[in-house]
N, C-alpha and C positions, 0 to 999 in steps of 0.2 A: 640741270641735273636734278633731278625730286629721287624721293624716298618713296614716292607712289609704286611706283614698277615695280618694288621688291614687295610688295604689300599679298600676302599669301602664300611668296613662295619660303623666304625669311626672316620674315617680319611679319608680325601682327598689331592689327588695331587695340586699342584697349580704350575705356574712356576714361578722361582724369577725373578728378575730383580732389581738392582739399588735401584729404587724406595723403591720398597716394603720393601728392606733390610732397609732401611733408616727410613724408617717408623715403622719397629720392634724396630731398637734403638732408637728411638725418646720415642717412647711407654715401652721402659724398663728402660730407663734414668727417665722417668717422675713415675712410678712405685717406682721406688728405691728413688727419692726424698719424694713422699708419703710416704713411709715406714721410715720416719726421722721425721715425724710432730708427735711431742709428745703429741698433743691435744688431739689423738682419741686414741682409746682401742687397746692395744696389738695386740688381734686379727685381727684386721683391718690393724695396721702395717704391721701381718706378711704375710696377705692376698695379701697387694700391694706390697709386697717384690716379 
């Protein structure tokens, strides 16, 4: 199975560059850190992860 069949339906292609990849990594790191916050519900920690 490939994601290529979803391009144009529910996915779009984007040109990646170092800046875009860096933003995605920073966002992922922030979400992982948020998932460790014990003051929020388990469901929200799961969503953040």
